C-alpha positions as CSV (number, residue, x, y, z in Angstrom):
1,M,-5.8,2.5,23.0
2,N,-8.4,5.3,22.7
3,A,-10.9,5.6,19.9
4,I,-8.9,8.1,17.9
5,G,-5.8,6.0,18.1
6,R,-7.8,2.9,17.1
7,R,-9.1,4.8,14.0
8,H,-5.6,5.8,12.9
9,F,-4.4,2.2,13.4
10,T,-7.3,0.9,11.4
11,A,-6.5,3.3,8.6
12,A,-2.8,2.2,8.7
13,M,-3.7,-1.5,8.6
14,F,-6.0,-0.7,5.6
15,G,-3.1,0.8,3.7
16,F,-0.9,-2.1,4.7
17,A,-3.6,-4.6,3.4
18,I,-3.8,-2.8,0.1
19,T,-0.1,-3.2,-0.4
20,A,-0.3,-6.9,0.6
21,T,-3.0,-7.4,-1.9
22,F,-0.9,-5.6,-4.6
23,V,2.1,-7.9,-3.9
24,S,-0.1,-11.0,-3.9
25,Y,-1.5,-9.9,-7.3
26,Q,2.0,-9.4,-8.6
27,L,3.1,-12.8,-7.4
28,L,0.0,-14.5,-8.8
29,T,0.5,-12.9,-12.2
30,D,4.3,-13.0,-12.6
31,S,6.0,-13.8,-15.9
32,Q,5.8,-17.6,-15.3
33,S,2.1,-17.6,-14.5
34,P,-0.5,-18.4,-17.2
35,I,-2.6,-15.5,-15.8
36,Q,-1.9,-12.2,-17.4
37,R,-1.8,-8.8,-15.6
38,D,-4.6,-6.4,-16.2
39,S,-3.3,-2.9,-16.8
40,A,-6.4,-1.2,-15.4
41,L,-6.1,-3.1,-12.2
42,M,-2.4,-2.3,-11.9
43,A,-3.3,1.4,-12.4
44,V,-5.9,1.1,-9.6
45,F,-3.3,-0.4,-7.3
46,V,-0.8,2.4,-8.1
47,V,-3.4,5.0,-7.2
48,L,-4.3,3.2,-4.0
49,C,-0.6,2.6,-3.1
50,P,1.4,5.7,-4.2
51,P,4.6,4.5,-2.6
52,S,4.6,1.6,-5.0
53,V,6.2,3.9,-7.6
54,L,9.5,3.2,-5.7
55,S,9.4,-0.3,-7.1
56,V,9.8,1.1,-10.6
57,A,13.0,2.8,-9.8
58,L,14.6,-0.1,-7.9
59,D,13.0,-3.0,-9.8
60,P,14.2,-6.0,-7.8
61,E,13.8,-9.6,-9.1
62,V,10.5,-11.1,-7.9
63,G,11.0,-13.6,-5.1
64,T,14.4,-12.3,-3.9
65,N,15.1,-10.9,-0.4
66,N,15.5,-7.4,-2.0
67,Y,12.0,-7.8,-3.4
68,Y,10.4,-8.6,-0.1
69,F,12.4,-6.0,1.7
70,L,11.4,-3.3,-0.8
71,W,7.7,-4.2,-0.6
72,T,7.8,-4.3,3.2
73,L,9.1,-0.8,3.1
74,I,6.5,0.2,0.6
75,A,3.7,-1.3,2.8
76,L,5.0,0.6,5.9
77,L,5.1,3.8,3.9
78,N,1.6,3.2,2.6
79,A,0.3,2.4,6.1
80,G,1.8,5.7,7.3
81,L,0.3,7.6,4.4
82,Y,-3.2,6.2,5.2
83,A,-2.8,6.9,8.9
84,T,-1.7,10.5,8.2
85,I,-4.6,11.1,5.8
86,R,-6.9,9.8,8.5
87,A,-5.4,12.0,11.1
88,L,-5.7,15.1,8.8
89,V,-9.2,14.4,7.9
90,S,-10.3,13.8,11.5
91,R,-8.6,17.0,12.6
92,R,-10.3,18.9,9.8
93,L,-13.7,17.5,10.8
94,Q,-13.2,18.4,14.5
95,R,-12.5,22.1,13.8
96,P,-15.5,24.4,14.3
97,E,-16.4,26.3,11.2
């Protein structure tokens, strides 16, 4: 893998990791947990993971197969988003002004 491909892959993995952190936070602070969710932190996660808005429309039960399938799909979409943004930024920076 060349250096450019490695940078895009790194950006994609960063997007995937953000989604994984978001899901971990949701599982840690579910309705049966004594820890309550922080609204500001949830807003930060939504900004960092825009595809997570899909979960609002579908709203699967936490812990079900549908929940994990949906969040895997969201993680892949977020990874693709981060890789695309990285590609666009690197292309923009390579153009002579």
